[in-house]
C-alpha positions as CSV (number, residue, x, y, z in Angstrom):
1,M,96.6,61.6,84.1
2,K,94.4,62.3,87.1
3,S,97.0,64.4,88.7
4,F,97.7,66.6,85.5
5,L,93.9,67.0,85.3
6,L,93.9,68.1,88.9
7,S,96.5,70.7,88.6
8,L,94.7,72.3,85.5
9,L,91.4,72.6,87.0
10,A,93.3,74.3,90.0
11,I,94.9,76.6,87.9
12,F,91.6,77.0,86.1
13,F,89.5,78.1,88.7
14,G,92.1,80.2,91.0
15,I,93.1,77.7,93.3
16,Y,96.5,77.7,92.4
17,Q,98.6,80.9,94.6
18,S,101.6,82.0,92.8
19,P,104.5,81.7,95.3
20,K,105.3,84.7,97.5
21,I,108.8,86.5,96.8
22,Y,110.7,88.3,99.7
23,K,113.9,89.8,99.0
24,S,116.3,91.7,101.3
25,K,116.8,95.3,101.1
26,N,121.0,95.5,102.3
27,Y,121.7,92.0,100.6
28,R,121.3,89.9,97.4
29,R,118.9,87.0,99.2
30,T,115.5,85.9,98.5
31,I,113.3,84.0,100.2
32,T,110.6,81.8,97.9
33,V,107.5,80.9,99.5
34,I,106.5,78.0,97.0
35,N,103.3,76.3,98.8
36,D,102.1,75.7,102.3
37,T,105.3,73.3,103.1
38,I,108.0,74.4,100.7
39,L,110.1,77.8,100.8
40,S,113.3,78.1,98.6
41,Y,116.2,80.6,99.2
42,S,118.7,81.9,97.1
43,E,121.7,84.2,97.8
44,I,124.5,86.0,96.1
45,N,127.7,87.0,97.4
46,G,130.0,88.5,94.7
47,C,130.3,86.4,91.7
48,F,129.1,83.1,93.6
49,G,125.5,82.0,94.3
50,N,123.7,79.6,96.9
51,S,120.3,78.1,96.7
52,D,118.2,75.5,98.1
53,T,114.9,74.2,99.1
54,L,113.7,73.6,102.6
55,N,110.5,72.6,104.1
56,Y,108.7,74.1,107.1
57,K,105.6,74.2,109.2
58,N,103.0,77.0,109.6
59,I,102.7,77.0,113.6
60,N,100.0,79.6,114.7
61,G,101.5,82.3,111.6
62,K,104.8,81.3,112.2
63,F,106.8,79.3,109.9
64,I,109.3,76.7,111.6
65,V,111.7,75.7,109.0
66,R,113.1,72.3,109.6
67,G,116.7,71.7,110.4
68,N,119.2,71.7,113.2
69,P,119.4,75.4,114.4
70,N,123.1,74.4,115.8
71,T,124.5,73.7,112.7
72,K,126.8,76.6,111.2
73,K,127.9,75.8,107.7
74,S,131.4,77.8,107.0
75,G,132.0,79.7,103.6
76,L,130.9,82.7,101.9
77,F,126.8,82.2,102.6
78,S,125.2,82.7,105.6
79,L,121.5,82.6,104.7
80,S,121.5,78.7,104.9
81,T,122.7,78.7,108.5
82,D,120.5,81.4,109.3
83,L,117.5,79.6,108.1
84,S,118.2,76.2,109.3
85,G,115.6,75.4,112.3
86,S,114.8,79.0,112.5
87,E,111.4,80.6,113.3
88,L,109.8,83.2,110.7
89,K,107.4,85.9,111.8
90,I,105.0,86.5,108.0
91,S,103.4,89.5,107.9
92,T,101.5,91.3,105.0
93,D,104.8,92.7,103.2
94,S,107.7,91.3,105.2
95,I,109.2,87.9,106.7
96,V,111.3,87.9,109.7
97,I,114.3,85.5,110.7
98,V,114.0,85.4,114.1
99,K,117.2,84.2,114.9
100,T,119.3,87.2,113.3
101,G,116.4,89.8,113.3
102,E,116.9,90.1,109.2
103,I,114.0,91.9,107.6
104,L,112.9,90.4,104.0
105,Y,110.2,92.5,102.0
106,D,107.8,91.5,99.7
107,V,108.8,92.4,96.4
108,N,105.6,94.2,95.6
109,Y,105.9,96.2,98.7
110,L,109.6,97.0,97.6
111,T,108.2,98.3,93.9
112,K,105.7,100.9,95.7
113,E,108.4,101.9,98.2
114,A,110.3,102.5,95.1
115,E,107.8,104.5,93.4
116,K,106.9,106.7,96.5
117,Q,110.9,107.5,97.0
118,F,111.0,108.6,93.1
119,Q,112.0,112.6,93.5
120,N,110.3,114.6,91.0
121,F,112.5,117.0,89.1
122,Y,112.5,119.1,86.3
123,I,113.8,118.9,82.8
124,I,114.6,121.4,80.5
125,I,114.4,120.4,76.5
126,E,115.0,123.4,74.0
127,N,114.5,125.9,76.8
128,K,110.8,124.1,77.6
129,K,110.4,123.2,81.3
130,I,108.8,119.9,81.8
131,F,107.8,118.4,85.3
132,V,109.1,115.0,85.5
133,T,107.3,112.4,88.2
134,S,106.9,108.7,88.5
135,K,103.8,108.6,86.6
136,N,104.5,110.7,83.5
137,Y,108.7,109.9,83.5
138,D,108.0,107.1,80.6
139,E,105.9,108.9,78.4
140,I,108.3,111.8,78.5
141,F,111.5,109.6,78.0
142,T,110.2,107.5,75.5
143,D,109.8,110.4,72.7
144,I,113.6,111.5,73.3
145,D,116.5,109.7,71.9
146,L,119.2,110.7,74.3
147,Q,121.6,109.9,72.3
148,N,121.4,113.1,70.7
149,Y,121.8,115.1,73.7
150,I,124.1,115.9,76.0
151,L,122.6,116.0,79.9
152,K,123.7,118.8,82.2
153,E,122.4,119.5,85.6
154,L,121.8,123.1,86.5
155,K,122.5,124.7,90.0
156,K,119.6,125.6,91.9
157,A,119.9,129.2,92.2
158,S,120.5,128.9,88.0
159,A,117.6,127.2,87.5
160,K,115.2,129.6,90.0
161,R,116.9,132.6,88.2
162,R,116.5,131.3,84.3
163,Y,113.0,129.2,84.6
164,G,111.4,129.9,88.0
165,I,112.0,126.6,89.2
166,D,111.5,125.9,93.1
167,K,115.2,125.3,94.9
168,R,113.7,122.1,96.1
169,Y,113.7,120.3,92.6
170,R,116.7,119.1,90.8
171,T,116.5,120.5,87.2
172,L,118.2,118.6,84.3
173,K,119.0,120.4,81.0
174,L,118.9,118.3,77.9
175,E,121.3,120.4,74.8
176,R,121.4,119.1,71.6
177,K,125.4,117.7,70.6
């Protein structure tokens, strides 16, 4: 009962920190730092998955994962072998497995990067051109029932000639079925 009350107080006063999640850009791998001594990892290879929980120590800003670094586990998954006995470097937006040099990025960082890489484009609906950005994308496409339209991409020269759209932008045209 006492531990339950303490955990409720910790959550109420903001002492509890949510787990920090790091994902790989190239592979389907995730490391979740649950608290200051426990991390979990998961890896998906094809339709198979592997996950486990490991203990670590934070020594001078580096995470030292417990385990035997010379142990090689055979099979599809290599993240468990990469993490066992490894050293992890933590920065504000990433975690690096020193043994392999693999970088896993904070999910918030990955989301911001995806928004930055969004390519603006034009869409033509009933001869009206609309400039689409990451900020207005949702409001434009929530009002359109795409099942009633056929989507065609216009050639850049054609879009420039017909609608005066700069050639650096892609142009999509929605035509009613």
